[in-house]
TIMAR-185655 format. One line per field, with one value per residue (C-alpha): residue number from 1; x, y, z; residue in one letter. Coordinates in Angstrom, 2 decimals. Example, Ala and Ser with C-alpha at 12.3 -4.5 7.8 and 13.67 -1.06 7.14 Angstrom:
<rs>
n = c(1/2) .
u = c(12.30/13.67) .
v = c(-4.50/-1.06) .
w = c(7.80/7.14) .
res = c(A/S) .
</rs>
This chain:
<rs>
n = c(1/2/3/4/5/6/7/8/9/10/11/12/13/14/15/16/17/18/19/20/21/22/23/24/25/26/27/28/29/30/31/32/33/34/35/36/37/38/39/40/41/42/43/44/45/46/47/48/49/50/51/52/53/54/55/56/57/58/59/60/61/62/63/64/65/66/67/68/69/70/71/72/73/74/75/76/77/78/79/80/81/82/83/84/85/86/87/88/89/90/91/92/93/94/95/96/97/98/99/100/101/102/103/104/105/106/107/108/109/110/111/112/113/114/115/116/117/118/119/120/121/122/123/124/125/126/127/128/129/130/131/132/133/134/135/136/137/138/139/140/141/142/143/144/145/146/147/148/149/150/151/152/153/154) .
u = c(-46.59/-45.08/-47.24/-47.97/-47.04/-48.57/-52.04/-54.11/-52.85/-49.28/-49.78/-51.22/-48.36/-45.81/-47.52/-47.36/-43.59/-42.91/-44.88/-42.97/-39.66/-40.38/-41.32/-38.39/-36.03/-37.75/-37.36/-33.90/-32.73/-34.29/-32.58/-29.25/-29.44/-29.92/-27.29/-24.74/-25.38/-24.43/-21.30/-20.07/-21.69/-23.42/-21.43/-23.88/-21.38/-21.32/-25.09/-25.83/-26.48/-28.80/-30.59/-31.20/-32.64/-34.81/-36.18/-36.83/-38.65/-40.68/-41.59/-42.52/-44.78/-46.53/-47.04/-48.28/-50.70/-52.02/-52.42/-54.45/-56.62/-55.00/-54.18/-53.60/-55.17/-55.77/-55.35/-57.73/-56.80/-58.10/-56.77/-56.65/-54.60/-52.26/-51.83/-51.01/-48.61/-46.88/-46.49/-44.91/-42.59/-41.60/-40.96/-38.98/-36.81/-36.42/-35.19/-32.71/-31.31/-31.08/-29.23/-26.79/-26.15/-25.48/-23.02/-21.26/-21.37/-21.40/-20.96/-24.03/-27.11/-29.28/-28.22/-28.81/-32.33/-33.03/-31.67/-33.91/-36.98/-36.56/-35.88/-38.79/-41.22/-39.95/-40.47/-43.93/-44.86/-43.51/-44.97/-48.37/-48.35/-47.16/-49.69/-52.57/-51.72/-51.38/-54.60/-56.39/-54.83/-55.93/-59.43/-59.78/-58.27/-60.39/-63.56/-62.48/-61.82/-65.19/-66.97/-65.25/-67.25/-65.45/-64.25/-65.13/-62.65/-63.95) .
v = c(-39.84/-36.85/-34.07/-30.96/-27.78/-25.37/-23.92/-23.66/-20.18/-21.27/-24.47/-22.50/-19.99/-22.89/-24.51/-21.26/-20.86/-24.42/-23.80/-20.67/-22.37/-25.25/-23.05/-20.84/-23.81/-25.11/-21.83/-21.13/-24.54/-23.89/-20.58/-21.97/-24.75/-22.02/-19.82/-22.57/-23.46/-19.93/-20.04/-23.64/-24.69/-27.94/-30.16/-32.40/-33.24/-29.67/-29.53/-33.08/-32.50/-29.60/-31.40/-34.51/-32.49/-30.37/-33.38/-35.31/-32.22/-31.77/-35.49/-35.45/-32.51/-33.80/-37.30/-36.02/-33.60/-36.17/-38.69/-36.24/-34.97/-31.47/-29.74/-26.03/-23.14/-20.98/-23.18/-25.80/-29.18/-28.66/-28.49/-24.70/-24.40/-27.20/-25.52/-22.09/-23.56/-25.63/-22.65/-20.61/-23.51/-24.10/-20.37/-19.93/-23.04/-22.07/-18.59/-19.99/-22.56/-19.90/-17.58/-20.36/-21.21/-17.60/-17.29/-20.56/-20.21/-16.37/-16.71/-18.78/-16.78/-18.83/-22.08/-20.66/-19.61/-22.99/-24.74/-22.59/-23.15/-26.95/-27.13/-25.01/-26.96/-30.15/-28.96/-27.64/-31.07/-33.01/-30.56/-30.73/-34.40/-34.76/-32.16/-33.93/-37.29/-35.82/-33.95/-37.07/-38.90/-36.04/-36.00/-39.74/-39.58/-36.62/-38.45/-41.52/-39.45/-37.72/-41.09/-42.50/-42.00/-39.73/-41.24/-39.21/-38.95/-40.51) .
w = c(73.12/74.65/76.30/74.20/76.18/73.76/73.75/70.52/69.57/70.11/68.10/65.21/65.37/65.39/62.41/60.46/61.41/60.20/57.14/56.25/57.10/54.76/51.89/52.47/52.34/49.22/47.25/48.66/47.49/44.02/43.76/45.06/42.38/39.66/40.98/41.29/37.65/36.67/38.87/38.37/35.06/34.53/36.96/38.79/41.44/42.50/43.05/43.96/47.71/47.21/44.29/46.38/49.29/46.88/45.16/48.43/49.76/46.56/46.49/50.12/49.80/46.70/48.15/51.51/49.95/47.56/50.42/52.30/49.44/49.31/46.10/46.77/48.66/45.56/42.49/41.19/39.91/36.42/32.87/32.65/35.79/34.62/31.22/32.71/35.25/32.67/30.36/33.15/33.99/30.39/29.69/32.83/32.17/28.46/29.37/31.93/29.37/26.66/29.13/30.23/26.54/25.60/28.53/27.71/23.93/23.30/19.46/18.94/19.71/17.34/18.89/22.38/21.42/19.88/23.01/25.13/22.96/22.77/26.57/27.38/25.14/26.67/30.26/29.23/27.90/30.86/33.44/31.80/31.65/35.19/36.59/34.56/36.07/39.61/39.24/38.20/41.23/43.39/42.23/42.81/46.19/47.13/46.08/48.01/51.21/50.94/50.75/53.91/57.03/59.39/62.66/65.80/68.51/71.80) .
res = c(M/S/K/N/N/L/D/E/R/Q/E/Q/T/L/L/K/I/E/H/N/G/C/W/F/A/F/W/A/L/C/A/A/L/I/I/E/Q/F/V/F/G/F/E/F/K/V/I/A/G/E/W/I/I/F/M/A/L/A/L/Y/L/A/A/A/C/L/K/N/G/I/W/D/R/R/L/K/A/D/G/K/T/N/L/L/T/S/L/I/A/G/A/A/F/G/I/I/V/A/V/F/S/M/I/R/Y/P/G/H/P/T/G/S/A/A/A/G/L/I/S/G/A/S/V/F/I/L/C/F/A/A/L/S/I/L/A/R/S/Y/N/K/R/K/A/M/L/E/Q/E/P/E/E/E/D/E) .
</rs>
């Protein structure tokens, strides 16, 4: 193992920098994927690289947090939070799909609205189901970690 040349303050500062960089990359990739869809349409080969990195980062963050019994700093792992978060995700995705459809098929506003509504409802259902499963897993993992005796460093 290599020697750490940082004092505690520097270590905390570095962790904050890395934290901010990670979340900047996550949201920048998300924005890039949405913008590229507006510019290039629904061609997966155009966004494949960004999509793979975005999904790998999202899966890593979720798995690492669950493994360590961490949910969020502010949000609770409960049904109310899952419902609200899923509603926001469904509404945002529905609006994006409706706008894409209106741009691509300007003569069909009813179809665009229906596509947005169906897509938004689908994302809501999938997001709520996924968050409920993850919250249950988190609560089990947290309970298990709280039962384990803590090992003291010697």
